[in-house]
N, C-alpha and C positions, 0 to 999 in steps of 0.2 A: 732250106734250113741248113745251117752250118753247125758242125760239131765244135763245141767249145774246146779250147786247149786247156791243159792242166793249169797253167798260170791264170787263165780266165776263170776257171772253176774255183781256184784257190782265192781269187779276189771276190767272188760272189758269195761263197759259202758263209763267211762270217755274218752276213746280213740275215741269215736264217738260223737263229739260236736253236741248238739241239739237233739240227740236221747234220747228217754225216754222208760222206761219199763212200761207196763201195763199187769199185770198178766203174761200170758205165751207168750207175744210178745214184740218186740221192734219196735218203730216207729219214724218217723220224717216227718214233713210236709215241703215241699219245695215250695217256691214262685218264680214266673217268671214274666217277663214283658208282655208276651202275650201268646196266644194259641200256636203259632208256637214253641216258646221256651219250653213250657210245653210238647208238643208232642215229640220234639226232645229228651228231658230228658226221657220221658216214653219209647221211642224206645231204647235208650241206656240202660236203666234198663232192658228192655226185652232181649236185647242181653246178658247182664251179667247173667241174670236168666237162659237163655237157655244154656250158656256155663257151668254154675255151676250146672245145673239140680236142681235148688232150687228156687222156684218161690214165690215172695212176693204177698201180696194183695196190689193192687194199687187203690186209689180213686182219680180220675182225674176231675178237674174243668178247667175253662178257663185259670186260671193262677196259679193253685196250683196242687201239687201231693202229696198225703199222701202215704208213703211207710211203709208197716208193714211186718216184718219177724217173723216167728215161724216155728217150725218143727212139723208138724201135726202128723207124725208117732210116736213121743215120747210124744206128748201132752205137749210140753215145748220148752225151748230154748236150742239150741246146739251151738257149736263152729262155725258151718256152717252159722248160722244166723248172727253172728258177722262178719265173714269173708265176707259174701255177702254185709252186710251193709257198711263195710269198702270200698268195691269196688264201691258201689253206691256213697258214700261220696267223693271218689277220683275223680268222674266225674266232680265235680265243683271246684276242687282245681286248682289254676293256679299260 
């Protein structure tokens, strides 16, 4: 797996509304109406992560979930981070 260059990251990031880059990771904070909705989202993200064998860092509160992707093995961002973030983003599209 190859580390993406900054120009590659800059080209991919606009396709993920609300996602931001911080150093070697991309992240987005999702807000929900209640704890049940938050946990349903977390479980859906867990299913995606298991299917892709690529696991994000999740910070969960009552009505928010911060999702962060990075590829630890390359100490940077990979195409896989963006693919998984896209799948997470698709969860809430209707």
